[in-house]
C-alpha positions as CSV (number, residue, x, y, z in Angstrom):
1,X,16.5,-40.3,34.6
2,X,18.0,-37.0,33.7
3,X,20.2,-36.5,30.5
4,X,23.8,-36.0,31.3
5,X,26.2,-34.5,28.9
6,X,29.8,-35.5,29.2
7,X,31.6,-32.3,28.0
8,X,35.0,-33.9,28.0
9,X,34.1,-36.3,25.3
10,X,32.8,-33.7,22.9
11,X,34.8,-31.7,20.4
12,X,35.8,-28.4,21.8
13,X,34.1,-26.5,18.8
14,X,30.8,-28.3,19.6
15,X,31.2,-27.4,23.3
16,X,31.9,-23.7,22.5
17,X,28.9,-23.6,20.1
18,X,26.6,-25.2,22.6
19,X,27.7,-22.7,25.4
20,X,27.4,-19.8,23.2
21,X,23.9,-20.9,22.1
22,X,22.8,-21.1,25.8
23,X,24.3,-17.7,26.7
24,X,22.6,-16.2,23.6
25,X,19.2,-17.7,24.3
26,X,19.4,-16.6,27.9
27,X,20.7,-13.1,27.5
28,X,19.0,-11.6,24.5
29,X,15.2,-11.4,23.8
30,X,13.4,-12.6,20.7
31,X,12.6,-9.8,18.2
32,X,9.1,-9.1,19.3
33,X,10.1,-8.7,22.9
34,X,13.0,-6.5,21.8
35,X,10.5,-4.2,19.8
36,X,8.1,-4.0,22.7
37,X,10.8,-3.3,25.2
38,X,12.2,-0.3,23.2
39,X,8.7,1.4,23.5
40,X,8.7,3.1,20.2
41,X,7.7,0.6,17.6
42,X,4.1,0.1,18.2
43,X,3.0,0.6,14.6
44,X,5.7,-1.6,13.2
45,X,4.7,-4.3,15.7
46,X,1.1,-4.1,14.8
47,X,2.0,-4.5,11.0
48,X,4.3,-7.5,11.7
49,X,1.6,-9.2,13.7
50,X,-0.9,-8.6,10.9
51,X,1.4,-10.2,8.3
52,X,3.1,-13.6,8.3
53,X,6.7,-12.3,8.7
54,X,7.3,-13.2,12.3
55,X,7.5,-17.0,11.8
56,X,10.1,-16.4,9.0
57,X,12.2,-14.3,11.4
58,X,11.9,-16.8,14.1
59,X,12.9,-19.8,11.8
60,X,15.9,-18.0,10.4
61,X,19.3,-18.9,11.8
62,X,20.1,-15.2,11.7
63,X,18.3,-12.0,10.8
64,X,18.4,-8.3,10.7
65,X,15.3,-6.1,11.2
66,X,15.2,-2.5,10.2
67,X,12.2,-1.1,12.1
68,X,10.8,2.4,11.5
69,X,9.7,4.0,14.8
70,X,6.3,5.3,15.4
71,X,7.6,8.8,14.6
72,X,8.7,7.3,11.2
73,X,5.2,6.1,10.4
74,X,3.7,9.3,11.6
75,X,5.6,11.0,8.6
76,X,3.4,9.2,6.1
77,X,0.6,11.0,4.8
78,X,-2.8,9.8,6.3
79,X,-3.8,8.7,2.7
80,X,-0.6,6.5,2.4
81,X,-1.1,5.1,5.9
82,X,-4.7,4.3,5.2
83,X,-3.8,2.7,1.7
84,X,-1.3,0.5,3.7
85,X,-3.9,-0.6,6.2
86,X,-6.5,-1.4,3.4
87,X,-4.0,-3.5,1.4
88,X,-2.7,-6.6,3.3
89,X,-0.5,-7.6,0.3
90,X,1.2,-4.3,0.2
91,X,1.6,-4.3,4.0
92,X,3.3,-7.7,3.8
93,X,5.6,-6.7,1.2
94,X,6.6,-3.6,2.9
95,X,7.2,-5.3,6.2
96,X,9.2,-8.1,4.4
97,X,11.3,-5.4,2.8
98,X,12.4,-4.2,6.3
99,X,13.8,-7.8,7.2
100,X,17.0,-9.5,6.1
101,X,17.0,-13.3,6.6
102,X,20.1,-15.5,7.2
103,X,22.3,-12.5,8.2
104,X,22.8,-10.6,11.4
105,X,24.2,-7.4,10.2
106,X,26.0,-5.3,12.8
107,X,26.9,-1.6,12.1
108,X,30.6,-1.1,12.9
109,X,33.3,1.1,11.3
110,X,32.9,2.3,7.7
111,X,30.4,0.2,5.8
112,X,29.1,0.8,2.3
113,X,27.2,-2.3,1.4
114,X,24.1,-3.7,-0.2
115,X,21.9,-6.2,1.7
116,X,19.1,-8.3,0.2
117,X,15.7,-8.1,2.0
118,X,13.6,-11.1,2.7
119,X,11.5,-10.3,-0.5
120,X,14.7,-10.0,-2.6
121,X,15.2,-6.2,-2.9
122,X,18.3,-4.2,-2.2
123,X,18.8,-2.1,1.0
124,X,21.7,0.2,0.7
125,X,23.8,0.8,3.8
126,X,26.0,3.9,3.6
127,X,28.4,5.4,6.3
128,X,29.1,9.1,6.1
129,X,31.9,9.5,8.7
130,X,32.2,13.2,8.1
131,X,28.7,13.8,9.4
132,X,28.7,10.7,11.8
133,X,25.7,9.3,10.0
134,X,24.8,5.7,8.9
135,X,21.8,5.4,6.6
136,X,19.6,2.6,4.9
137,X,18.5,3.9,1.6
138,X,19.3,7.3,2.8
139,X,17.1,7.0,6.0
140,X,18.9,7.7,9.2
141,X,19.7,4.8,11.3
142,X,19.0,6.3,14.8
143,X,19.0,3.0,16.9
144,X,21.8,0.6,16.2
145,X,22.8,-2.8,17.0
146,X,20.1,-4.0,19.5
147,X,20.9,-7.7,19.9
148,X,18.2,-10.2,19.8
149,X,18.1,-14.0,19.9
150,X,20.1,-15.0,16.8
151,X,19.6,-11.6,15.2
152,X,20.0,-7.9,15.4
153,X,17.5,-4.8,15.3
154,X,18.1,-1.3,14.0
155,X,15.7,1.6,14.3
156,X,14.9,4.1,11.5
157,X,13.5,7.5,11.5
158,X,11.6,7.0,8.3
159,X,9.9,4.1,6.4
160,X,12.0,2.5,3.7
161,X,10.9,2.7,0.2
162,X,11.2,-0.4,-2.1
163,X,13.3,0.4,-5.2
164,X,11.7,-0.9,-8.3
165,X,13.7,0.5,-11.3
166,X,17.2,1.9,-12.2
167,X,18.0,5.6,-12.3
168,X,17.3,6.0,-16.0
169,X,14.1,3.9,-15.9
170,X,12.7,6.2,-13.2
171,X,13.7,9.3,-15.3
172,X,12.1,7.7,-18.5
173,X,9.0,7.0,-16.6
174,X,8.5,10.4,-15.3
175,X,7.2,13.0,-17.8
176,X,8.8,15.9,-16.0
177,X,12.2,14.3,-16.5
178,X,11.7,13.3,-20.1
179,X,14.0,16.0,-21.6
180,X,17.3,14.8,-19.9
181,X,16.5,11.1,-20.3
182,X,15.8,11.6,-24.1
183,X,19.0,13.4,-24.5
184,X,20.8,10.5,-22.8
185,X,19.2,8.0,-25.2
186,X,19.7,10.3,-28.2
187,X,23.4,10.6,-27.5
188,X,23.9,6.9,-27.3
189,X,24.7,7.1,-23.6
190,X,22.1,4.7,-22.2
191,X,24.6,1.9,-21.6
192,X,27.1,4.3,-20.1
193,X,24.4,5.5,-17.6
194,X,23.3,2.1,-16.6
195,X,26.5,-0.1,-16.1
196,X,27.3,1.2,-12.6
197,X,25.3,-0.3,-9.7
198,X,26.2,2.2,-7.2
199,X,25.7,5.6,-8.6
200,X,24.4,9.1,-7.8
201,X,22.5,10.9,-10.6
202,X,21.4,14.6,-10.6
203,X,18.6,15.0,-13.3
204,X,17.5,18.5,-14.2
205,X,13.7,18.6,-14.6
206,X,12.1,19.8,-17.9
207,X,11.6,23.3,-16.4
208,X,15.4,23.4,-16.0
209,X,15.9,23.0,-19.7
210,X,13.2,25.6,-20.4
211,X,15.3,28.1,-18.3
212,X,18.4,27.5,-20.4
213,X,19.2,30.0,-23.1
214,X,17.6,28.6,-26.4
215,X,20.8,29.3,-28.4
216,X,22.8,27.3,-25.7
217,X,20.6,24.3,-26.2
218,X,21.0,24.7,-30.1
219,X,24.7,24.7,-29.6
220,X,24.8,21.6,-27.4
221,X,22.5,19.7,-29.9
222,X,24.9,20.6,-32.8
223,X,28.0,19.7,-30.9
224,X,27.6,16.1,-29.8
225,X,30.8,15.8,-27.9
226,X,29.9,18.9,-25.6
227,X,26.4,17.5,-25.2
228,X,27.8,14.2,-24.0
229,X,30.1,16.0,-21.6
230,X,27.2,18.1,-20.2
231,X,25.1,14.9,-19.7
232,X,28.0,13.1,-18.0
233,X,28.6,16.0,-15.7
234,X,25.3,15.1,-13.8
235,X,26.6,11.6,-12.9
236,X,28.7,10.5,-9.9
237,X,29.9,6.8,-10.1
238,X,30.9,4.3,-7.5
239,X,29.0,5.9,-4.6
240,X,25.6,6.7,-3.5
241,X,25.4,10.2,-1.8
242,X,22.0,10.7,-0.2
243,X,21.3,14.1,1.3
244,X,22.1,13.1,4.8
245,X,25.7,12.6,3.7
246,X,25.9,16.1,2.1
247,X,27.5,19.1,3.6
248,X,28.3,22.5,2.5
249,X,31.5,22.8,0.2
250,X,31.7,19.0,-0.2
251,X,32.8,18.2,-3.7
252,X,32.0,15.2,-5.8
253,X,33.7,14.0,-8.9
254,X,31.6,13.8,-12.0
255,X,32.2,11.2,-14.8
256,X,32.7,13.7,-17.6
257,X,36.1,13.6,-19.3
258,X,37.9,15.7,-16.9
259,X,35.9,14.6,-13.7
260,X,34.9,18.1,-13.1
261,X,33.9,18.8,-9.4
262,X,30.1,19.0,-8.4
263,X,30.0,21.3,-5.2
264,X,27.4,20.9,-2.5
265,X,26.1,24.2,-1.4
266,X,23.8,24.6,1.7
267,X,21.4,27.5,2.0
268,X,20.5,29.2,5.3
269,X,16.9,28.0,4.8
270,X,18.1,24.4,4.8
271,X,18.0,24.1,1.0
272,X,20.7,22.2,-0.8
273,X,22.3,23.0,-4.2
274,X,24.8,21.4,-6.6
275,X,26.9,24.2,-8.1
276,X,24.3,26.8,-9.4
277,X,21.3,24.3,-9.3
278,X,18.9,23.7,-6.4
279,X,17.6,20.3,-5.4
280,X,13.8,20.3,-5.8
281,X,13.5,16.6,-5.1
282,X,15.8,14.6,-2.9
283,X,16.8,10.9,-2.4
284,X,14.8,8.9,-4.9
285,X,15.9,5.5,-4.4
286,X,16.7,3.3,-7.3
287,X,17.9,-0.3,-7.9
288,X,21.4,1.2,-9.0
289,X,21.7,4.1,-6.7
290,X,20.0,7.4,-6.0
291,X,18.5,10.3,-8.0
292,X,18.3,14.0,-7.0
293,X,16.1,16.3,-9.2
294,X,17.7,19.7,-10.1
295,X,16.0,23.0,-11.2
296,X,18.9,24.0,-13.4
297,X,21.1,22.2,-16.0
298,X,24.7,21.6,-14.9
299,X,27.4,22.6,-17.7
300,X,31.0,22.0,-17.3
301,X,33.2,25.1,-17.4
302,X,35.0,24.2,-20.6
303,X,31.6,23.8,-22.4
304,X,30.4,27.1,-20.9
305,X,33.4,28.8,-22.4
306,X,32.7,27.0,-25.8
307,X,29.2,28.3,-25.7
308,X,30.5,31.8,-24.7
309,X,32.8,31.8,-27.7
310,X,29.6,31.7,-29.9
311,X,28.4,35.0,-28.4
312,X,26.0,33.2,-26.3
313,X,25.6,34.4,-22.6
314,X,24.3,32.0,-20.0
315,X,22.2,33.4,-17.2
């Protein structure tokens, strides 16, 4: 004897959920079929199948998958790809980072949110309306909102990097950024630079400080207020600006006392600059935002004038 459902006796909310469930299961493929149908995720599929991630996706009531394309994996160096293939735990961790469980995240409108991956790391979603771009950790989301059975798929043009430290910790751990971070610590600004969880930090490398007129550095070291203003001039709070969201003449407000503007300048060769400084390293993802490394030290105009008043000319 077949089973007969008497819909008129069921609560309307139950009937609606039941029918929606039938429609969803009948019209949308599972995640693996969606990836195969797209035809450009063979490496990602291979890695998923070699790990134990797929059952977790299938068992989650909702999910979001950020899938790097084959072109994205081709950007990795042969050594990096080989290291990934040789380390099953590292591969599993990376695949888990590209999956969000218990949430089907659809891209719509202007969204600046932080998602939590299945291995409990942050994924930053930023919408840059002016350039019609949406990014995950600064990576372009080129394929959006592919509906799957109880989930959604987005395609990426690069492999995501898992953030493991905040902006200042990254700087402190890098010998080539030690001058700036030591100055921040010495000025008592460590709490100031680490309270915001959504910031953009421009760090001059050590070579940038070597370019600075020695007497200008001596002036800053002997004038703590101007030193603090100069250090704060490198920080933008309450927003993560990755380079895909930067365009020529765009201005960003720093957190120095007068919120002096940082201006983005694009070179004809594709280079990017902030005021007079060039970006020599871009989009370093951190747990509290993003770092860009500069080849020159940024100094607010008022501090430049104070230095000039001492007879010191900055190049």
